[in-house]
C-alpha positions as CSV (number, residue, x, y, z in Angstrom):
1,M,0.0,0.0,0.0
2,T,1.5,3.3,-1.0
3,N,2.1,6.1,1.4
4,S,-0.4,8.4,-0.4
5,K,-3.2,5.9,0.2
6,L,-2.3,5.5,3.8
7,D,-2.4,9.2,4.3
8,A,-5.9,9.4,2.6
9,D,-7.3,6.6,4.8
10,S,-5.9,8.3,7.9
11,K,-7.5,11.6,7.0
12,I,-10.9,10.0,6.5
13,K,-10.6,8.2,9.8
14,R,-9.7,11.4,11.6
15,E,-12.7,13.2,10.0
16,K,-15.0,10.4,11.3
17,D,-13.6,10.5,14.8
18,K,-14.1,14.3,15.1
19,P,-16.9,15.2,17.6
20,S,-20.2,16.3,15.9
21,R,-20.7,20.1,15.8
22,P,-23.9,22.1,15.2
23,A,-24.5,23.2,11.6
24,S,-23.8,26.8,10.8
25,R,-26.8,29.1,11.1
26,T,-25.6,31.7,8.7
27,F,-27.2,30.2,5.6
28,G,-30.6,29.6,7.4
29,C,-30.7,33.2,8.6
30,R,-30.0,34.5,5.1
31,R,-32.8,32.5,3.7
32,L,-35.2,33.7,6.4
33,F,-34.2,37.3,5.8
34,A,-34.6,36.9,2.0
35,A,-38.0,35.3,2.4
36,A,-39.1,38.2,4.8
37,C,-37.9,40.8,2.2
38,L,-39.8,39.0,-0.6
39,A,-43.0,38.8,1.5
40,L,-42.7,42.5,2.4
41,G,-42.2,43.4,-1.2
42,L,-45.2,41.4,-2.3
43,V,-47.4,43.0,0.5
44,C,-46.3,46.5,-0.8
45,V,-46.5,45.8,-4.5
46,V,-49.6,43.6,-4.9
47,P,-52.1,46.2,-3.6
48,L,-50.6,48.7,-6.1
49,V,-50.8,46.2,-8.9
50,L,-54.4,45.1,-8.1
51,T,-55.7,48.7,-7.9
52,S,-53.7,50.0,-10.9
53,P,-56.0,52.0,-13.2
54,E,-53.9,50.9,-16.2
55,L,-54.3,47.2,-15.3
56,H,-58.1,47.5,-14.9
57,W,-58.3,49.3,-18.2
58,H,-56.5,46.5,-20.0
59,I,-58.7,43.9,-18.3
60,D,-61.9,45.7,-19.2
61,N,-60.9,46.3,-22.8
62,Y,-58.9,43.2,-23.7
63,V,-59.5,40.4,-21.2
64,Q,-63.2,40.5,-20.3
65,P,-65.7,39.4,-23.0
66,P,-66.9,42.2,-25.2
67,I,-70.0,44.1,-24.0
68,I,-73.0,43.2,-26.1
69,T,-75.5,46.0,-25.9
70,P,-79.0,44.5,-25.4
71,A,-81.9,45.6,-27.5
72,P,-83.5,48.9,-26.3
73,A,-86.0,48.1,-23.5
74,S,-89.4,49.7,-23.5
75,K,-89.7,52.2,-20.6
76,E,-93.3,52.3,-19.5
77,S,-92.9,54.7,-16.5
78,D,-90.5,56.9,-14.7
79,M,-87.9,55.1,-12.6
80,I,-86.6,55.8,-9.1
81,A,-83.0,54.7,-8.4
82,F,-81.8,54.4,-4.9
83,I,-79.1,52.8,-2.7
84,C,-80.0,50.2,-0.1
85,D,-77.8,50.0,3.0
86,K,-77.9,46.5,4.5
87,Y,-77.1,46.0,8.2
88,D,-76.2,42.4,8.2
89,E,-74.1,42.1,5.0
90,Y,-70.8,43.5,4.0
91,P,-70.4,45.6,2.0
92,R,-73.8,47.1,2.8
93,D,-74.7,48.9,-0.4
94,R,-77.1,47.6,-3.0
95,L,-78.2,49.5,-6.0
96,F,-81.9,49.2,-6.9
97,I,-84.4,50.7,-9.4
98,L,-88.1,50.9,-9.0
99,S,-91.0,52.1,-11.3
100,S,-92.7,55.2,-9.9
101,D,-95.9,53.2,-9.4
102,G,-94.1,50.7,-7.1
103,S,-93.7,47.9,-9.5
104,G,-90.7,46.4,-11.2
105,L,-88.2,46.4,-8.3
106,R,-84.8,45.2,-9.5
107,Q,-81.4,45.0,-8.0
108,I,-79.1,46.1,-10.8
109,N,-75.6,45.9,-9.3
110,R,-73.9,42.6,-10.2
111,H,-70.8,43.2,-8.1
112,H,-71.3,42.9,-4.3
113,F,-68.0,44.5,-3.4
114,K,-68.9,48.1,-4.3
115,T,-70.2,51.1,-2.5
116,Y,-72.1,53.7,-4.4
117,G,-73.0,57.4,-4.4
118,G,-73.8,60.5,-6.5
119,I,-76.5,59.3,-9.0
120,S,-77.1,61.7,-12.0
121,W,-79.5,60.8,-14.8
122,S,-79.2,61.5,-18.5
123,P,-81.7,63.9,-19.9
124,D,-83.8,61.2,-21.6
125,G,-83.9,59.1,-18.4
126,T,-82.3,56.1,-20.1
127,W,-78.9,56.1,-18.4
128,F,-77.5,57.4,-15.2
129,V,-73.9,57.8,-13.9
130,L,-72.7,57.3,-10.4
131,S,-69.5,56.9,-8.4
132,A,-68.6,53.4,-7.2
133,K,-65.7,52.1,-5.1
134,N,-64.5,48.5,-5.2
135,I,-63.7,47.7,-1.6
136,A,-62.5,44.2,-2.5
137,F,-59.1,45.7,-3.1
138,N,-59.3,48.3,-0.3
139,L,-55.8,47.5,1.0
140,W,-54.3,50.5,2.9
141,G,-56.9,52.7,1.3
142,N,-55.8,52.1,-2.3
143,S,-59.3,51.5,-3.6
144,R,-60.7,54.6,-5.5
145,S,-64.1,55.7,-6.5
146,E,-64.6,55.5,-10.3
147,I,-67.4,56.8,-12.5
148,Y,-69.8,54.2,-14.0
149,R,-72.6,54.5,-16.6
150,V,-75.6,52.3,-16.0
151,R,-78.7,51.7,-18.1
152,F,-82.0,52.2,-16.3
153,D,-82.9,48.5,-16.5
154,G,-79.5,47.4,-15.3
155,L,-78.9,45.3,-18.4
156,E,-75.7,47.3,-19.3
157,S,-73.1,48.8,-17.1
158,R,-69.8,50.4,-18.1
159,R,-66.9,51.8,-16.2
160,L,-65.9,55.2,-17.7
161,T,-62.9,56.3,-15.7
162,Y,-59.6,54.8,-14.7
163,N,-58.1,57.4,-12.3
164,H,-55.4,57.5,-9.7
165,F,-57.6,59.6,-7.4
166,D,-61.3,59.4,-6.3
167,G,-63.9,60.5,-8.9
168,S,-66.9,62.1,-7.3
169,F,-69.9,64.4,-8.0
170,P,-70.6,63.1,-11.5
171,H,-73.1,65.3,-13.5
172,W,-74.7,64.4,-16.8
173,S,-75.1,67.6,-18.8
174,D,-78.5,68.8,-20.0
175,D,-77.3,68.7,-23.7
176,D,-76.6,65.0,-23.3
177,D,-73.1,65.4,-24.7
178,S,-70.8,65.2,-21.7
179,I,-70.3,64.1,-18.1
180,T,-68.4,66.2,-15.6
181,F,-66.9,65.1,-12.4
182,L,-64.4,66.1,-9.8
183,S,-61.1,64.3,-9.1
184,Y,-58.4,65.6,-6.7
185,K,-57.2,68.9,-8.1
186,R,-59.0,68.7,-11.5
187,I,-62.4,69.1,-13.0
188,H,-62.8,66.5,-15.7
189,Q,-65.2,66.5,-18.6
190,I,-65.6,63.3,-20.5
191,S,-67.9,62.1,-23.3
192,V,-70.8,59.8,-22.4
193,N,-68.6,56.9,-23.6
194,G,-65.8,57.9,-21.3
195,D,-63.4,59.7,-23.8
196,E,-61.8,62.6,-22.1
197,I,-62.7,66.0,-23.5
198,S,-61.0,68.4,-21.0
199,R,-59.2,68.5,-17.7
200,T,-58.7,71.7,-15.7
201,D,-56.3,72.1,-12.8
202,N,-57.7,74.1,-9.9
203,P,-54.7,75.5,-7.9
204,H,-56.9,78.4,-6.5
205,I,-59.5,76.0,-5.1
206,L,-58.6,72.6,-3.8
207,P,-55.3,73.3,-1.9
208,R,-57.3,75.8,0.2
209,Y,-60.6,74.1,0.4
210,R,-62.0,70.7,1.2
211,A,-64.4,70.7,-1.8
212,H,-67.3,68.8,-0.4
213,P,-70.1,68.9,-1.2
214,F,-69.8,70.0,-4.9
215,A,-72.5,71.0,-7.4
216,W,-72.7,71.8,-11.0
217,S,-75.2,74.1,-12.7
218,S,-77.4,72.2,-15.3
219,D,-75.6,73.9,-18.2
220,N,-72.1,73.0,-16.8
221,Q,-71.2,76.7,-16.8
222,K,-71.1,77.3,-13.0
223,Y,-70.0,75.4,-10.0
224,A,-70.4,75.7,-6.2
225,F,-68.9,73.9,-3.3
226,A,-68.4,74.0,0.4
227,S,-65.4,73.8,2.7
228,Y,-66.9,72.9,6.1
229,Y,-68.6,76.2,6.9
230,T,-68.0,78.3,3.8
231,V,-69.7,78.2,0.4
232,A,-67.9,79.4,-2.7
233,Y,-69.0,79.5,-6.4
234,G,-67.6,80.6,-9.7
235,R,-67.7,80.2,-13.5
236,N,-64.1,79.7,-14.4
237,P,-62.8,76.2,-13.5
238,D,-59.4,77.6,-12.6
239,G,-60.9,79.5,-9.7
240,S,-60.0,83.0,-10.9
241,D,-63.5,84.4,-10.3
242,L,-64.2,82.5,-7.1
243,Q,-66.7,84.2,-4.7
244,E,-67.2,83.3,-1.1
245,L,-70.4,83.6,0.8
246,E,-71.1,84.2,4.5
247,K,-70.0,81.4,6.7
248,M,-72.5,79.1,8.4
249,K,-72.4,78.0,12.1
250,H,-72.2,74.3,11.2
251,R,-70.7,72.2,8.5
252,I,-72.6,72.5,5.2
253,E,-74.3,69.3,4.1
254,R,-75.5,69.9,0.6
255,I,-75.4,72.4,-2.3
256,E,-77.8,72.4,-5.3
257,W,-78.4,74.8,-8.2
258,S,-81.8,75.9,-9.2
259,S,-83.2,74.9,-12.6
260,N,-82.5,78.5,-14.0
261,N,-78.9,78.3,-12.7
262,E,-79.3,81.7,-10.9
263,Q,-79.8,80.5,-7.3
264,I,-77.9,78.2,-5.0
265,L,-79.6,76.1,-2.3
266,Y,-77.4,75.1,0.7
267,Y,-77.9,74.2,4.3
268,D,-76.2,72.9,7.4
269,R,-77.7,70.2,9.5
270,H,-78.5,72.1,12.7
271,D,-79.0,75.8,11.8
272,K,-80.6,77.1,8.6
273,L,-81.3,76.7,4.9
274,V,-80.3,79.5,2.5
275,V,-81.2,80.3,-1.1
276,Y,-78.6,82.6,-2.5
277,N,-79.1,84.6,-5.8
278,V,-75.9,84.8,-7.8
279,K,-77.4,87.4,-10.1
280,T,-78.5,89.9,-7.4
281,K,-75.9,88.7,-4.8
282,T,-78.5,88.5,-2.1
283,E,-80.1,85.8,0.1
284,D,-83.5,85.3,-1.3
285,I,-84.4,82.8,1.5
286,S,-82.9,82.3,5.0
287,L,-84.9,79.7,6.9
288,N,-83.9,78.8,10.5
289,M,-84.5,75.1,11.4
290,D,-83.3,72.9,14.2
291,V,-82.6,69.8,12.0
292,I,-82.3,69.5,8.2
293,R,-81.9,66.0,6.9
294,D,-82.4,66.7,3.2
295,A,-83.6,69.5,0.9
296,R,-84.2,69.5,-2.9
297,W,-85.4,71.9,-5.6
298,S,-88.4,70.9,-7.7
299,P,-87.5,70.6,-11.4
300,D,-89.7,73.7,-12.2
301,G,-87.8,75.7,-9.6
302,N,-90.9,76.8,-7.7
303,W,-90.7,74.6,-4.7
304,I,-88.2,73.2,-2.2
305,A,-89.0,70.0,-0.3
306,I,-87.3,69.8,3.1
307,L,-86.9,66.9,5.5
308,G,-86.2,68.2,9.0
309,Q,-87.5,69.8,12.1
310,A,-88.5,73.4,12.3
311,E,-88.6,73.3,16.1
312,Y,-86.8,70.8,18.3
313,V,-88.8,67.8,19.3
314,E,-87.7,64.5,20.9
315,S,-87.9,62.5,17.7
316,G,-89.3,62.6,14.2
317,I,-88.3,64.2,10.9
318,Y,-91.1,65.9,9.0
319,L,-91.7,67.0,5.4
320,Y,-91.9,70.7,4.6
321,L,-92.9,72.3,1.3
322,L,-91.5,75.7,0.8
323,D,-93.0,78.0,-1.9
324,V,-89.9,79.8,-3.4
325,Q,-92.0,82.8,-4.7
326,T,-93.9,83.6,-1.5
327,N,-91.7,81.9,1.2
328,D,-94.8,80.2,2.6
329,I,-94.1,76.9,4.1
330,Q,-96.4,73.9,4.6
331,T,-95.8,71.1,7.1
332,V,-96.8,67.6,6.2
333,S,-96.9,65.2,9.1
334,F,-97.6,61.5,9.3
335,D,-98.9,59.2,12.1
336,D,-96.6,56.3,11.6
337,I,-93.7,57.8,9.6
338,R,-91.1,59.3,11.8
339,V,-87.5,59.1,10.5
340,L,-87.5,60.4,7.0
341,R,-84.3,59.9,5.2
342,S,-84.0,60.8,1.5
343,I,-86.1,62.8,-1.0
344,S,-86.5,63.3,-4.8
345,W,-89.0,65.1,-7.1
346,S,-90.9,63.7,-10.0
347,P,-90.0,65.3,-13.4
348,D,-93.3,67.2,-13.5
349,S,-92.8,68.6,-10.0
350,E,-96.1,67.1,-8.9
351,W,-94.9,64.2,-6.8
352,I,-92.3,63.8,-4.1
353,A,-90.6,60.4,-3.4
354,F,-89.1,59.9,0.1
355,S,-87.9,57.1,2.3
356,D,-88.0,56.3,6.0
357,Y,-86.3,53.7,8.1
358,D,-86.6,51.9,11.4
359,Y,-84.2,49.5,13.2
360,S,-85.1,46.1,14.5
361,F,-83.6,45.3,17.9
362,G,-84.9,41.7,17.9
363,A,-83.0,38.5,17.4
364,E,-82.4,39.5,13.8
365,K,-80.9,43.0,13.8
366,K,-81.7,44.8,10.6
367,Y,-82.9,48.1,9.1
368,I,-86.5,48.3,7.8
369,G,-86.8,50.9,5.0
370,R,-89.9,52.0,3.1
371,M,-90.3,54.1,-0.1
372,F,-93.2,56.5,-0.4
373,K,-94.5,59.1,-2.7
374,I,-96.9,61.9,-2.0
375,R,-98.5,64.7,-4.0
376,R,-97.0,68.2,-3.8
377,D,-100.0,69.4,-1.9
378,G,-99.5,66.8,0.8
379,T,-102.3,64.4,-0.3
380,D,-102.5,60.9,-1.8
381,L,-99.7,59.3,0.3
382,Q,-98.7,55.9,-1.3
383,Q,-96.2,53.3,0.0
384,L,-94.2,52.0,-3.0
385,K,-92.0,49.3,-1.4
386,E,-90.6,48.0,1.9
387,L,-87.1,46.4,2.1
388,D,-84.8,45.1,4.8
389,C,-82.4,48.0,4.4
390,R,-81.9,51.7,4.9
391,I,-82.9,53.6,1.7
392,W,-80.9,56.7,0.7
393,E,-79.7,58.6,-2.3
394,T,-83.2,58.5,-3.9
395,S,-83.1,59.8,-7.5
396,W,-86.2,60.1,-9.7
397,S,-85.5,59.8,-13.5
398,P,-86.3,62.9,-15.6
399,K,-88.5,60.9,-18.0
């Protein structure tokens, strides 16, 4: 046996005789650190990818089956669109339409992971736009409100915007050519198919104000908004002609333009309702109330329907009808309707739709909501529907 072979055998024997030592932890720690970094990267990147407007645009246009427009449906009556807030389901919002005679109730949203708001009808009453937020991807607040166009019968729905910021306060123009909405520091105008027409930066407005609520005139030539206690309005979207009105005592809840685009209706929840004339720069109406839940112009501009309390009582919200020309106000009370929620006028200004709700404290906790309509003179009260939800954002179609 050669010396080299003896040396090799001796080396192997020595290696076997060495006492066992624990394996080095360096490699295991590196793998654990790399896995943690990868997991953290996925947690940070995946929400951005899933909520990417560009990704959703490609999915809607190239991945999903093409939208086949159904045949035009016959519209036999006016429609009332509303949002149903469910207590025992998440997310709570459901989108419904209902014929003005109480028939034909239909849930028209197909996606149960959206919240809705800001319904605005097309002039012919065939379509409406609204903002919708997909909360299925609401990771770290990355989900955004987008603008959707929906046919009145729910058979066709189309997403119009793919923005990096919330889209809100959509308004379908009276000429049926465009849709205007607010998104971050810009006023956007798009076609009814979603093609962008214009986008205006507003450096004079949004850095200074929290522009909520926001309202457009029917001709899309004027806008008005509130920042907590202050109302401002203007004609130029860049804010160069912005005019501020007298501050209110409480946060302003709603702003609405009159049908002739010369008056602004606004109110706070616990003080008063004001009608300001932008032409004469005076307050045409200043109505003190203890509670104001909702207030809407009639389409003909002659009436304002108000849900609220003129004087403080322990409970109950009442319907008030204010004559804009004479400032006379009529109170409509009901025996078994106490908590009125949302209101909307018929297109002929003859009927008012409104909702109420109650809450069941029994074994099955739920809201109980009812939809009513009543004539402008306070007669002929009719219950249209009862649902297990809280009805709000009531919007009567123009035709």
